[in-house]
C-alpha positions in Angstrom: 9.4 -4.0 59.0 6.9 -7.3 59.0 8.7 -11.1 59.8 7.2 -13.6 56.5 8.4 -16.9 57.6 5.4 -18.4 55.4 4.1 -21.3 57.3 7.0 -23.6 57.9 5.5 -27.1 59.5 8.6 -29.6 59.9 7.0 -32.7 59.3 3.9 -32.1 57.5 2.3 -32.0 54.6 2.8 -28.5 54.5 6.6 -27.9 54.1 6.6 -25.7 50.9 7.2 -22.9 52.9 10.8 -22.9 53.2 9.9 -22.2 49.1 7.7 -19.6 50.4 10.3 -17.4 52.4 13.5 -17.9 50.7 11.5 -16.3 48.0 10.4 -13.8 50.0 13.5 -12.7 51.3 14.5 -12.3 47.8 12.1 -10.2 47.0 14.1 -8.1 50.1 17.2 -8.4 48.8 16.5 -7.4 45.1 14.6 -4.7 46.7 17.6 -3.1 48.8 16.0 -4.6 52.2 18.6 -6.0 54.5 17.3 -8.9 56.4 19.3 -9.6 59.2 18.5 -12.8 60.7 19.0 -12.4 64.5 18.7 -9.0 64.8 14.9 -9.2 64.4 14.1 -10.9 67.6 15.3 -8.1 69.5 12.6 -5.5 68.4 10.2 -8.8 68.7 11.5 -9.1 72.4 9.6 -7.7 75.8 5.7 -7.8 76.9 3.1 -8.9 75.0 -0.7 -9.9 75.2 -2.4 -13.0 73.8 -4.8 -11.6 72.5 -6.8 -14.3 70.5 -6.5 -18.4 70.7 -7.4 -20.3 67.8 -7.4 -23.8 68.7 -9.8 -27.2 67.5 -8.5 -29.6 69.9 -11.3 -31.0 71.3 -8.9 -31.7 74.4 -9.3 -28.1 75.0 -13.2 -27.6 74.4 -14.8 -27.6 77.7 -11.8 -24.8 78.8 -13.2 -22.2 76.4 -15.7 -20.2 78.6 -12.4 -20.2 80.7 -9.8 -18.6 78.4 -8.4 -15.1 79.9 -6.1 -12.6 77.9 -2.8 -13.6 79.4 0.6 -12.2 79.5 3.7 -13.1 78.1 7.5 -11.5 77.6 9.9 -12.8 74.9 13.7 -12.2 75.9 15.8 -13.4 73.7 19.4 -15.6 75.0 22.7 -14.6 73.3 22.8 -17.7 71.0 19.8 -16.5 69.7 17.3 -18.2 71.4 14.1 -16.8 73.2 13.0 -18.5 76.4 9.0 -16.8 76.5 7.5 -16.2 79.9 3.9 -16.7 80.1 1.4 -15.7 83.2 -1.9 -17.2 82.7 -4.7 -16.5 86.3 -6.0 -19.5 87.1 -8.9 -19.9 90.2 -5.8 -20.8 92.1 -4.0 -17.1 91.5 -1.4 -16.6 88.8 0.5 -19.2 87.1 3.7 -18.9 85.3 5.2 -21.0 82.4 8.7 -20.9 81.6 9.4 -22.0 77.6 12.6 -22.0 75.7 12.0 -21.7 72.1 15.4 -23.0 70.0 16.1 -21.1 67.2 16.3 -23.2 63.7 18.0 -22.4 60.1 14.7 -20.0 59.6 13.8 -16.4 61.2 11.1 -16.3 63.0 10.8 -20.3 63.2 11.4 -22.0 66.9 11.3 -25.7 68.4 10.3 -26.9 71.6 10.2 -29.8 73.5 6.6 -29.3 75.3 6.5 -31.9 78.8 3.3 -32.1 78.8 3.3 -33.9 76.1 6.7 -35.4 75.4 7.1 -33.6 72.4 9.1 -31.1 69.9 6.6 -28.9 69.0 7.5 -26.1 66.6 6.2 -22.5 67.0 6.4 -19.9 63.8 6.3 -16.1 64.1 3.7 -15.9 61.1 4.0 -11.7 60.7 4.7 -8.9 63.1 5.1 -4.8 63.5 7.1 -5.4 66.2 5.0 -2.9 67.9 1.3 -3.5 67.7 0.6 -7.3 66.8 1.9 -11.0 66.6 0.2 -14.1 64.9 2.3 -17.0 65.5 1.2 -20.6 64.2 2.1 -23.8 66.3 2.2 -26.9 65.3 2.3 -30.5 66.9 2.0 -33.7 66.2 0.4 -36.4 68.2 -1.8 -39.3 67.2 -2.7 -36.4 64.7 -1.7 -33.3 63.4 -3.0 -30.5 65.8 -2.4 -26.4 64.7 -3.0 -23.5 67.1 -2.7 -19.8 66.1 -2.4 -17.1 68.4 -2.5 -13.8 68.1 -0.3 -11.2 70.2 -0.3 -7.5 70.7 1.9 -5.0 73.3 -1.7 -3.9 74.8 -4.9 -6.0 76.0 -6.6 -4.6 72.9 -6.1 -4.6 69.1 -7.3 -2.3 66.3 -10.3 -3.9 64.8 -8.3 -4.8 61.2 -6.1 -6.7 63.6 -8.4 -9.0 64.8 -10.6 -9.2 61.5 -6.6 -10.5 60.3 -6.7 -12.9 63.0 -9.9 -14.6 62.3 -9.4 -14.4 58.8 -5.9 -16.3 58.8 -7.7 -19.0 61.6 -10.4 -19.8 59.2 -7.5 -20.2 56.2 -6.0 -22.7 58.5 -9.1 -24.5 58.9 -10.0 -23.1 62.0 -14.2 -22.9 62.7 -15.9 -20.0 63.7 -16.1 -22.0 67.5 -12.8 -22.8 67.8 -11.2 -19.0 67.3 -11.2 -17.2 71.0 -10.9 -13.2 72.0 -10.9 -14.2 75.4 -11.8 -11.0 77.3 -8.7 -9.2 79.5 -9.1 -10.0 83.4 -8.9 -6.6 84.4 -7.3 -5.8 88.0 -7.0 -9.3 88.3 -4.1 -9.6 86.0 -0.7 -11.4 86.4 1.8 -11.0 87.2 
């Protein structure tokens, strides 16, 4: 079962996704598929590796060649929010960050407050098959709009067709080839 939320970007020029989500939910309902608004997150919970990143922020350019596969754990809370703990390997060792994603009225769409940017950002699970991969879109508006697409896998290596799906999706969102990164796994120095 896929969670297909279309690209809901609150506050952006792409707010047509609510229509797309309603349309997809209506199609599922017509097909006899019951869509549990909060149960999907329990299938989505657990360990994920970020194996792809598309990001075009000018401030990120100097760090592109340092990007490695990072690991995260998704933990649903009783109220439907999600705690996302991410570990990244830095030169000083493993770095741990915890994000609290607050649920919205749209399944698969969350908000979180970025302490770094002092802004609320949107996080959308665009597509997942729960057992292998997930495409995730982050959106923020600071002095201009920034978007980030991440590919997560249950393992550090994904099938070529999934990697191509990620590249095609990021390209369709306007990312240049240079902004679409598929970092190498860190190997024995993984975190945690």
